[in-house]
Wavefront OBJ file of the C-alpha trace (Angstrom):
o trace
v -14.282 -60.547 1.248
v -11.781 -60.156 4.252
v -10.166 -56.909 2.342
v -13.523 -55.401 2.320
v -14.168 -56.075 6.162
v -10.641 -54.473 6.901
v -11.400 -51.346 4.654
v -14.481 -51.085 6.589
v -12.808 -51.249 10.190
v -10.288 -48.650 8.991
v -13.009 -46.506 7.431
v -15.168 -46.434 10.950
v -12.072 -46.066 12.878
v -11.188 -42.720 10.831
v -14.648 -41.460 11.047
v -14.487 -41.995 14.926
v -11.292 -40.240 15.008
v -12.480 -37.265 13.161
v -15.569 -37.128 15.236
v -13.213 -36.868 18.370
v -11.065 -34.469 16.586
v -13.406 -31.235 17.104
v -10.640 -28.737 15.687
v -10.461 -30.571 12.759
v -14.153 -30.958 12.471
v -14.592 -27.602 13.103
v -12.355 -26.342 10.460
v -14.000 -28.853 7.873
v -17.174 -26.950 8.437
v -15.921 -23.290 9.056
v -13.565 -22.801 6.317
v -15.910 -23.031 3.572
v -18.476 -21.088 5.337
v -15.703 -18.253 5.936
v -14.778 -18.056 2.284
v -18.138 -18.170 1.078
v -19.122 -15.250 3.432
v -15.763 -13.157 2.531
v -16.266 -13.552 -1.055
v -19.987 -13.061 -1.093
v -20.387 -9.778 1.210
v -16.867 -8.648 2.010
v -15.197 -8.885 -1.409
v -16.773 -5.649 -3.027
v -15.107 -3.668 -6.094
v -18.162 -1.052 -5.649
v -16.258 1.509 -3.582
v -18.685 3.458 -1.186
v -18.053 5.683 1.832
v -14.408 6.915 0.974
v -13.544 9.185 3.828
v -12.649 12.745 2.647
v -12.031 16.460 3.954
v -13.393 19.566 2.861
v -11.529 22.868 2.814
v -14.016 25.393 1.732
v -12.220 28.477 1.571
v -15.282 30.364 0.171
v -17.460 29.793 3.398
v -20.534 30.541 0.998
v -23.927 29.194 0.353
v -22.975 27.685 -3.031
v -20.099 25.832 -1.189
v -22.325 24.461 1.234
v -24.584 23.252 -1.574
v -21.683 21.572 -3.624
v -20.649 19.884 -0.040
v -24.019 18.458 0.055
v -24.204 17.578 -3.342
v -20.868 15.462 -3.234
v -21.942 13.711 0.088
v -25.609 12.560 -1.795
v -23.225 10.477 -4.513
v -22.621 8.307 -1.199
v -19.136 7.597 -2.828
v -17.576 9.609 -0.178
v -18.270 10.457 3.332
v -17.155 13.896 5.102
v -14.975 12.874 7.949
v -13.460 16.236 8.655
v -12.883 19.940 7.630
v -9.675 21.912 7.526
v -9.405 25.585 6.976
v -6.179 25.163 4.748
v -5.019 22.792 2.220
v -1.738 22.297 4.127
v -3.911 20.508 6.878
v -5.685 18.494 4.284
v -2.563 17.216 2.625
v -1.187 16.267 6.141
v -4.512 14.184 6.846
v -4.258 12.683 3.693
v -0.455 11.543 4.299
v -1.346 10.242 7.947
v -4.117 8.086 6.250
v -7.104 10.025 8.016
v -8.628 10.688 4.726
v -8.400 9.508 1.415
v -8.961 12.805 -0.539
v -9.759 16.337 0.099
v -12.278 18.673 -1.928
v -10.701 21.948 -2.269
v -13.391 24.951 -2.775
v -11.569 28.131 -3.527
v -12.258 31.757 -2.328
v -13.538 32.949 -5.734
v -16.128 30.150 -5.730
v -18.975 32.613 -6.694
v -17.050 34.023 -9.592
v -16.219 30.837 -10.961
v -19.963 29.871 -10.948
v -20.602 33.061 -12.708
v -17.684 32.685 -15.427
v -18.745 28.921 -15.738
v -15.097 27.585 -14.733
v -14.361 24.318 -12.722
v -15.436 25.020 -9.261
v -12.633 23.301 -7.132
v -9.841 20.864 -6.864
v -9.808 17.223 -5.755
v -6.734 16.286 -3.843
v -6.672 12.359 -4.236
v -4.327 9.538 -2.606
v -3.685 7.806 -5.687
v -1.613 5.127 -3.968
v -4.785 2.973 -4.258
v -5.652 2.742 -7.860
v -9.426 1.690 -7.230
v -9.961 4.168 -4.477
v -8.823 7.064 -6.869
v -10.823 5.734 -9.973
v -13.973 5.922 -7.932
v -12.985 9.611 -6.641
v -11.871 10.509 -10.184
v -15.233 9.811 -11.136
v -16.613 12.514 -9.156
v -14.933 15.414 -11.593
v -17.603 15.125 -13.859
v -20.562 15.031 -11.383
v -23.527 17.209 -12.363
v -24.527 19.876 -9.942
v -28.401 20.384 -10.501
v -28.380 22.812 -8.063
v -26.287 25.455 -10.248
v -27.861 24.101 -13.555
v -31.042 25.944 -12.554
v -29.073 29.217 -12.321
v -27.653 28.623 -15.704
v -24.035 27.095 -14.573
v -22.538 24.711 -16.954
v -18.840 24.509 -17.027
v -17.027 25.552 -20.185
v -14.882 22.279 -19.942
v -16.532 18.760 -19.252
v -15.108 18.480 -15.611
v -16.836 20.326 -12.722
v -13.569 19.919 -10.712
v -9.798 19.725 -11.324
v -7.997 16.488 -9.745
v -4.539 16.164 -8.578
v -3.212 12.619 -7.498
v -0.674 12.426 -4.879
v 2.015 9.513 -4.464
v 0.951 7.712 -7.294
v 0.296 10.155 -10.502
v 0.593 7.434 -13.296
v -1.805 5.194 -11.167
v 0.344 2.108 -11.587
v -0.796 -0.935 -9.698
v 2.376 -1.883 -8.634
v 3.010 0.950 -6.419
v 0.072 0.097 -4.254
v 0.480 -3.775 -4.796
v 4.259 -4.292 -3.678
v 4.187 -2.707 0.065
v 0.794 -4.537 0.056
v 2.342 -7.887 -0.860
v 5.302 -7.465 1.676
v 2.201 -7.559 4.481
v 0.566 -10.713 2.810
v 4.167 -12.584 2.699
v 4.929 -11.725 6.119
v 1.628 -12.759 7.466
v 2.000 -16.193 5.732
v 5.478 -16.980 6.572
v 5.597 -15.966 10.284
v 2.295 -17.068 11.456
v 3.109 -20.689 9.594
v 6.837 -20.559 11.188
v 5.476 -20.502 14.827
v 2.236 -21.844 14.649
v 3.444 -25.171 14.925
v 6.429 -24.441 17.255
v 4.990 -25.878 20.636
v 2.833 -28.625 18.785
v 6.327 -29.772 17.223
v 7.952 -30.041 20.544
v 5.126 -31.902 22.073
v 5.073 -34.400 19.164
v 8.898 -34.996 19.182
v 8.765 -35.663 22.867
v 10.759 -32.400 23.704
v 7.937 -31.011 25.852
v 9.328 -32.724 29.002
v 12.609 -31.204 28.607
v 11.079 -27.728 28.395
v 9.231 -28.426 31.417
v 12.336 -29.116 33.487
v 14.431 -26.431 32.400
v 14.660 -23.284 34.626
v 12.955 -21.127 32.049
v 9.850 -19.028 32.343
v 6.873 -19.579 30.127
v 7.144 -16.001 28.757
v 10.875 -16.096 28.213
v 10.241 -19.365 26.228
v 7.799 -17.726 23.966
v 10.226 -14.749 23.260
v 12.881 -17.330 22.679
v 10.817 -19.166 20.002
v 9.864 -15.985 17.823
v 13.289 -14.250 17.942
v 15.068 -16.517 15.380
v 12.235 -16.022 12.962
v 12.477 -12.057 13.066
v 15.550 -12.277 10.773
v 14.045 -14.363 8.209
v 11.151 -11.445 8.457
v 13.856 -9.106 7.647
v 15.369 -10.928 4.726
v 12.185 -10.893 3.039
v 11.559 -7.298 3.945
v 14.782 -6.604 1.852
v 14.102 -8.872 -1.224
v 10.470 -7.683 -1.442
v 11.016 -3.894 -1.356
v 14.534 -3.989 -2.938
v 13.159 -5.756 -6.003
v 9.851 -3.648 -5.986
v 12.362 -0.730 -6.305
v 14.514 -2.115 -8.620
v 12.380 -3.910 -11.193
v 8.998 -1.865 -10.757
v 10.431 1.542 -9.698
v 8.086 1.548 -6.536
v 9.146 4.578 -4.832
v 10.282 4.564 -1.136
v 9.330 7.971 0.076
v 9.563 7.029 3.910
v 12.766 6.892 6.073
v 14.331 3.636 6.136
v 14.459 3.376 9.926
v 10.478 4.019 9.965
v 10.023 1.058 7.684
v 12.208 -1.258 9.417
v 10.611 -0.523 12.952
v 7.040 -0.645 11.387
v 7.867 -4.028 9.868
v 9.498 -5.532 13.034
v 6.207 -4.562 15.021
v 4.039 -6.354 12.543
v 6.679 -9.222 12.362
v 6.404 -9.672 16.346
v 2.558 -9.626 16.353
v 2.151 -12.225 13.551
v 4.737 -14.355 15.245
v 2.795 -13.684 18.333
v -0.395 -14.808 16.613
v 1.440 -18.002 15.365
v 2.506 -19.006 19.154
v -1.252 -18.609 20.331
v -2.234 -20.977 17.716
v 0.505 -23.368 18.462
v -0.359 -23.292 21.877
v -4.107 -23.927 21.329
v -3.262 -26.910 18.796
v -2.826 -30.312 19.916
v -1.335 -31.509 16.748
v 0.605 -29.974 13.560
v -2.224 -30.873 11.375
v -4.465 -28.943 13.778
v -1.847 -25.930 13.716
v -1.872 -25.882 9.929
v -5.906 -25.982 9.784
v -6.115 -23.099 12.404
v -3.353 -21.002 10.429
v -5.207 -21.425 7.222
v -8.318 -20.236 9.172
v -6.608 -17.056 10.215
v -4.778 -16.341 6.873
v -7.820 -16.198 4.639
v -9.301 -13.323 6.503
v -5.924 -11.686 7.173
v -5.646 -11.401 3.243
v -8.961 -10.899 2.004
v -10.118 -8.252 4.766
v -6.481 -6.319 4.912
v -7.181 -4.079 2.130
v -4.444 -5.848 -0.050
v -7.126 -6.918 -2.845
v -10.044 -4.967 -2.047
v -10.268 -1.345 -0.522
v -11.000 -1.505 3.001
v -13.917 1.367 2.437
v -15.664 -1.025 0.242
v -16.225 -3.768 2.774
v -19.629 -3.828 5.043
v -19.182 -2.848 8.606
v -19.027 -6.224 9.956
v -16.341 -7.350 7.834
v -14.387 -3.874 8.929
v -14.823 -4.809 12.361
v -13.151 -8.245 11.666
v -10.453 -6.645 9.905
v -9.724 -4.329 12.846
v -9.020 -7.197 14.949
v -6.431 -8.567 12.224
v -2.586 -7.549 12.505
v -2.353 -7.203 8.618
v -5.096 -4.653 8.190
v -3.074 -2.296 10.547
v 0.082 -3.141 9.027
v -1.392 -2.649 5.477
v -2.095 0.912 6.417
v 1.077 1.393 8.137
v 3.559 0.346 5.402
v 1.755 1.633 2.646
v 1.518 5.240 4.624
v 5.122 4.956 5.537
v 6.557 3.425 2.007
v 4.308 5.528 -0.659
v 3.133 8.592 1.403
v 6.530 9.411 3.445
v 4.540 9.025 7.029
v 6.080 8.246 10.264
v 5.203 5.963 12.689
v 3.807 8.921 14.828
v 1.623 9.726 11.851
v 0.096 6.192 11.795
v 0.131 5.945 15.837
v -3.219 4.191 15.928
v -1.789 1.176 14.042
v 1.683 1.465 15.847
v -0.151 1.235 19.386
v -2.465 -1.511 18.260
v 0.481 -3.871 17.036
v 2.342 -3.275 20.026
v -0.597 -4.016 22.167
v -1.448 -7.147 20.164
v 2.129 -8.503 20.569
v 2.118 -8.046 24.229
v -1.284 -9.519 24.874
v -0.525 -12.497 22.779
v 2.726 -13.170 24.255
v 0.998 -13.358 27.556
v -1.804 -15.386 26.425
v 0.499 -17.931 24.811
v 2.389 -18.413 27.780
v -0.585 -18.765 29.952
v -2.119 -21.283 27.618
v 1.344 -23.032 27.717
v 1.081 -23.374 31.617
v -2.199 -24.651 31.278
v -1.249 -27.188 29.110
v 1.507 -28.235 31.160
v -0.939 -28.601 34.109
l 1 2 3 4 5 6 7 8 9 10 11 12 13 14 15 16 17 18 19 20 21 22 23 24 25 26 27 28 29 30 31 32 33 34 35 36 37 38 39 40 41 42 43 44 45 46 47 48 49 50 51 52 53 54 55 56 57 58 59 60 61 62 63 64 65 66 67 68 69 70 71 72 73 74 75 76 77 78 79 80 81 82 83 84 85 86 87 88 89 90 91 92 93 94 95 96 97 98 99 100 101 102 103 104 105 106 107 108 109 110 111 112 113 114 115 116 117 118 119 120 121 122 123 124 125 126 127 128 129 130 131 132 133 134 135 136 137 138 139 140 141 142 143 144 145 146 147 148 149 150 151 152 153 154 155 156 157 158 159 160 161 162 163 164 165 166 167 168 169 170 171 172 173 174 175 176 177 178 179 180 181 182 183 184 185 186 187 188 189 190 191 192 193 194 195 196 197 198 199 200 201 202 203 204 205 206 207 208 209 210 211 212 213 214 215 216 217 218 219 220 221 222 223 224 225 226 227 228 229 230 231 232 233 234 235 236 237 238 239 240 241 242 243 244 245 246 247 248 249 250 251 252 253 254 255 256 257 258 259 260 261 262 263 264 265 266 267 268 269 270 271 272 273 274 275 276 277 278 279 280 281 282 283 284 285 286 287 288 289 290 291 292 293 294 295 296 297 298 299 300 301 302 303 304 305 306 307 308 309 310 311 312 313 314 315 316 317 318 319 320 321 322 323 324 325 326 327 328 329 330 331 332 333 334 335 336 337 338 339 340 341 342 343 344 345 346 347 348 349 350 351 352 353 354 355 356 357 358 359 360 361 362 363 364 365 366
């Protein structure tokens, strides 16, 4: 009887303590809710609205009809039109579009002789995106069927896969895996940095030291940068040796891009650490951030396949910008200047995050 009374008292005590811990209670509700929403709505293998470019060298009525027919499929969205193939290839390398449809000068003659009408230039680094675009090779063109057009070959368009012509999944996964692993380790390392000092009783020592809060935040993240560099060497090195993943970009560009992401991820961990009151809360908040960072970044599912709301959330996460950046540099040979939007975003996130963590740390001390 006494044991039941004791257990009942402990149970009541734990329930009350949990009810007072708002962050933990919120995570209990929000983590399954977020997972349900992510997997139910955002995770979609039915790729739609892939951004493409058009190079219509024919400038003819049939060319315009073909472009409209391609739009109607809803698989692609025409984001730009370029006068030359070189400009379209540059846009693909910079990640502005994922493919380009080339319509040649002799389009009318091709229709008359029932030849293929044009060519798709496809970014083959993402196998799911390339599969959806390759499906347009055989698309029927009812507008020309009326005029008796029927290609002699089963394909309406030719297709050229850039950067990954063999369509190997490892080519796309290995650079993306770098973003996932850095996200997990960097955020986890620093998410408990300040909380750990508080729980160990070292916070008073930090208060008395003649160091500014911002300097403290920078000092907290710098040691972990070297850990991140080791992980970069392991992942890309083994990916190149074991899986023959090509490294088309300059090593200096890869290093700078990774350093920007490491700094942004460490800063995000510091913000979590400044908000959390215990290491348990810090770990729960880390999991809350990691789930959308991994699932919405484009690592597992194409960014273009996500609904608009999920894309807005993804744009707020450092992992999404790094995923585009590192794949562009490693696979397509792009520079940081080519992916300048993602570069600027990571720099801005790091600066704002450091300032926010420093201000939150001051507030905590007060």
